[in-house]
N, C-alpha and C positions, 0 to 999 in steps of 0.2 A: 553591517548595520546593526543597531541594537535590536534585540528580539526578546520577547517574553514567551516562555513555553507554557501552554495551557491545554487543558483537556477538553475533550468533546463531552457533550452534555449528559447529565444524569437527571433522574426524576427530581422534581422540586421538593425540597425537604425543609426549607426554612425561608424566612423573608423579613424584609424590613416592614415598616408600618404604612408606607405610602403605596398606593396601588394605581399607577398611571394607566390610562386606557390605551396609550399608544402601543400598537402591536398586539392587542388583545385578540385571541383566537388563532394566532399563527403558531406554527410548530415551534418557532424560536421563542415565542412568549410562553408556551407550555414548558419549555425547557428552562428558561431563565427563572420563571415564577412570576405570576401576575402581580405580586405585591413587592417585587424587587424594583426599586426606583431607578437603578442604574446598572448597566452591564452589557454584555455581549453574549449571544448564544447562536450557534449554528448547528442545524440538524441536517446531516447529509443522508439520513435514513428516511426522511419524509418523502411522501409521494412526489412532491416538488421540493427539492432541497431549499431550505429557508434560512436566511440570516436575519437576526434581530439585533439592532443596536438601540439601547434605551439610554437617553441622556437627560438629566434633570433640566439642563439649560435649553433643551430642544434643538440645539444647533447641530447635533450629530445624529439625531433620530433617523433610523432607517429600518425598513422591513421589506424583504424581497429576496431576489436571487442573490446567492453568495458571490458569484464571480463577475469580474468586470466585463467579460465578453457578453454577459447577459444583462449588463447595466448595474452590476453589483459592485462589491468593494475588494474582494480578494483577487490577487493575481496568481497565475500559475507560471512558474519560471522555466519549464521545459522548453528547450529550443529545437526539438525534433517532433515528428509525428509519433504517435503511439496507438496501441489498440486497447480496447476495453470490451467488456460484455455489456450490451445495451439492454434496455428495458424489455425488449422482445426475446432476450436470451441468446442473441446472435453476436458474433465477433464483429466489431467495426473499428475503423481507423479514425482517429480524431487528429485535428490539425495541430501545428506548433502552438504552444501556449494555451491549449484548450484543456480544462480540467477533465479528469476521468471519474465519473460516478459509476462505480462498478456494480454489476449484478451477477447473480448465479447463472452459470452457463446452462442454457436449455430451458430455464424456468423464468428468468427475468426478475427474480426476487432481489430487491435492492440490498447491497452490502455496505455502501458508503464510498468515501473519497479514496481512490487508489493512488498511492505515492510510492515510487520505486527508484532504486538506484539505476545507474547506467548499465546496460548490457549490450552485447553484439551477437547477432545470430549469424554464424558462419555457414549454415546450410543453404547453398544456392538453390534457386528455383524450388523453394520450400513446399510449394503446392502443385508444381507441374513436374511430375515424375517422368514425363515423356522426354524431358531434356536429356541431352547426351551426358551431362555431368552425373547422371544416375546410371551406373553400370548394371545392366540387367542380365541375369543368367536364368533361363527357364522361367522368365516372367515377361509379360507384356504390359504396357501402360497406355492409358488413354485419358486425356483431360476432358471428362464428360460428366462429372458428378457435381451435384449441388453441395457446396461446402457448408460448414458450420457458421458461415457468414450469411447464409440464406441466398447466395448468388449462384445462378446456374453456371455450370462448367468451371467453377472456381477451384474444384478439387479434382484429384486424379483417381482413377480406378486401376489397381494393379491386379493382374490375374496370373496365377501359377499355371505354367504349361508343362511342368514336370515336378517331381518330388523335390522338396527342399530348394525351391527357386529363391534367388536372392536379388535384391535391388539395393545397391550400395553407392555411397558417394565418399570420395577421399578428399580431405582438405589438408594442405600443408600449413602447419602453424606450430608455434612454440608450445612446450609442455605447460599444462595448466589443469587445475581441477575443473571438470566440465560436467554439464548436465545435458541430458538428451530427452526430448519429448516430441510428441506428434499427436494430432487429432486423427482418429481412425474410426471406421464404421464397417461392420461386416455386410458384405453384399451376398455372397453365396458360400456354402460349405461350413464345415465345423472343425477343420484341422487347425493345428497350432499356428499362431502367428508369433514370431520372435523379433526382438530388436537387439541391435548391437551398436557400440561405438568403437570397438577395438578390432574391427575387421572379422568378427566371428570367433575370435578366441573365447569370447564370452557371449553367449546368446541368452537373453532373458525373455521368457514368455510374457506376452501382454494380452489383455482381454479385449476382444473385438465383439461388439454386440450389434444389434440392428439400429442403434442410435449413435450419434457422434459422442465420443468421449476423448478426453486428453489422457494419454498414457505416458508413463515415464519409466526409465530403468535406473538402476543405482548409479550415482555419480562416480566418475573415474578421473584420475590424474594421469594424463598422457599427452604426448605430442602426436601431430598428424592423425587425427581421428579418422576412422573409416566407419561410417554410420549408415544404418538403414534397416532393412527388413529381410526376414526369411519366412517363406510360406511352406509348410510341411507337405500339404496335399495338393496334387495336381487338380486344376479346375476350381480351386477356391479363389475368391476375389474379395478384396477390401478396398474401400475408398480412403484416401490419405489426403490430409491438409495440414499445412503449417508445421513441417518438420523443423525442429529447432535444436541447434547445438550451441551452447553458450558457456563462456568461461564464468566461473562462479567467484564472486568476491570473497575475500578472506573473512568478512564479517557476515556473510549471508550465503547459505547453501540451498536456498529455495529455487525452484524453476519459475522464471518470471513470465510476464504476459507475452503473448505472441509478438514477434517482430517479423513481419512479412519481408521476403526477399525475392529477387529475380536474378539478375546477372552478377551482383556483387553482395558481399556481406553488408549488413545494415546495422547501424548502432541506434539504440534508443538512449538518449541522454537522461541524466538524473533530473528530478523535479522536486519542487517544494511549492507550498501554497503560502502566500504572505499577505499581511495586512498591516499598514502603518498604524502605530499606536495613536497617532494624531487623529485617526478616524473613528475611534471609540473611546469611551470614558476611562482610559487608563491614566492614572496620575503618577508620574515618575517618583519612585522612592517611597511610596505609601503602601499601606496594607492592601492585601488582595487575596483572592482565591481563584483557583482554576480547577476545572473538572474535565476529565478526558475519558471518553469511551472509545476503544479502538481494538483492532485485531492485528497482532503482530504476524508478519509473514516469514520472518527469519526463523531459522531453526538453530542459530548459534547464540552464544551469550556474550559475544564480543561487544565492546563499548559502542555506543551510537546514540545520536540524538533522535528524539521522537517529536517533541514540540518545544519551542523556545520563545522567550521574549528577550531580545538581546540587542546590543550595539555591535559588539565584536567579541569573539571568543577571547578570554573567558568571562567577559562582562555579560552576565546572563542569569536569567531564572529559567530553569529547564527541567523537564523530565528526560532522563537519559538511561540507556541500558548500561548496567555496570557488570563487567565480566568478573568483578571481584565479589559482588554481593551473593550470587548473581541475581539479576532481576532489575526492577526499576527503582530509581531513587529520585528525590527532588534535590537539585543542586542549586545553591545560591552562591554565586561567585563573582568577584570583581578583581580588578588589578590590585586593589588594596586589602583584600580580605580573602582568607582561605574559604573553601566551600563549607557549607553546613549541609550535610546529606541526611535525608530521612529515608531509612531503609524501608522499601516497600516491594519486596521480591515478588515476582509473578512468574508463572510458567509461560515460556515463549511458545508461539504457535497457537495461542488461544486468545479469546477476548477478555478484556478486563476493564474495570471502571476505577480510575485513579482520581483522587482529589488531593489538593495541597493548599494550605492557607499560610500566609506569611504576614508577620509584623516584626518590628525590631525586637530582637531577642525572643522571638516566639514563632516557631515554625512547626507545622504539624502536617502529617500526611495520612491518607486513608486509602485502602484498597479493598473494594467489595465489602464495605462496612467495618473492616478491621483497622483500627487506628494504629499508627506507628508510635514509637516512644516519644518522638518529638525532640526538638533542639531549642535550648533556651539561650543561645549565644550566637549573635550574628547580625549583620546589617543588611539592608535591602539594596541591591545594586541600583545605580542610577544611570541616566543617559540612555535608556533603552528605547529603541524607536520602532521595532518591527516585531509583530507576532508572526511566527512561522511554524507551520506543521512540517514534521520531518526535518527539523533544523539540526545542524551540526553544532550542538551546544556544548560539546565536551572535547573539542579539538580532535574529533575522531569521525569515522564514517557515519553518514546518516543511516537510519534504520529503514526498513521496508514495511509499510503498514497500510491498513485501511482505517481511515478515521471515520468514526460513526457519528459522534456528537461531541460538542465542545461548549463550555460555558466559562466566562470570566465575570467575576463580581468584584467591584472595587472596595471590598471590605474583608476583614478576616472573619470568615464564618465560624460559628461555634463548632466544637467537636461533634456535637449531636447533629448539626446541619451537614457536616462532612459525611457522616455515616448515612444520613437520610438520602443524600445525593448520590451515594454509591450503592444503593440497594439494588 
């Protein structure tokens, strides 16, 4: 379906001359700008995530929750359950099609809308290390600890009964680049805690403190991983929750959100957030501006979509990651025209504010107040029907990100306004 890529919102830095009252005082209105007569703004960082649609004709006006499950407009496409960190700082599972507003583990500080690619956790009984799939040598296990989900007896305690006790699980699977993680917490002792995924050929020390934390070890490419723990000192004990071993996609080498398991490996499918262009004042083939504030989770520079407005690839206006730049560029492409890309390289794994404005033969980008050279040749794609976050706008894999804020304005903002909105 046609999709337009746009960015999450930035501080208001320019406006038209009309100041409608609709939406005044909301987070979305603060983001769009009180004097902007038309547009869309969504703030996933607000205490209550807020979507504002302002339409001069009043037929599309909306202010409230972003997602349809809460009576809003955006839909989430994920067809599996998934986990997030909730506002209390705990891990929780959300149902199929429910958006994930992510928070900082342990503190509950809001981070934004979490969108990830599909992953599978092959570690069985990931929080119950009493199960027989975990082979224990000089270690005992009991499922008696309150986990990082805040639920009693959801986590296991493993206790060393001898020096260098091990607790390992073997899984038969094809060779792949794999990531290994687990939530752990120190109960007693001060001895080394190590993790492995190659059966102990490589042991990596991990830090266990008196509070829950997620620990990882370096990624490895291997078949038939043997993963788990070694405890150096007899009598030491740690709590363990959510052991995860996952194949890493070629375009993303980060450790993804927890995928709980019991008897079988579990897959979390990919997800996007979408809104039809018919539901906000987007006028097909006309000038516009988008502003996006987001955090990239990937640590690679391979191509991938971040946000798009499109009908079908490559008929699209999109922010995408370019492995050639590297960084982020604005792409304007259609079946009849080559892309006009605006180089706006940014470092991956960090937050950024991107803005892009377009008009026929006039394209301009801006990242954190720095303007791009611009492009003075090109047409605006038409037939675009869907605004999508984490959209596959470049015939390549989607990226993994946390969307913080987004704004669309149906006019070509001035260069000064682009800079102001990316301050």
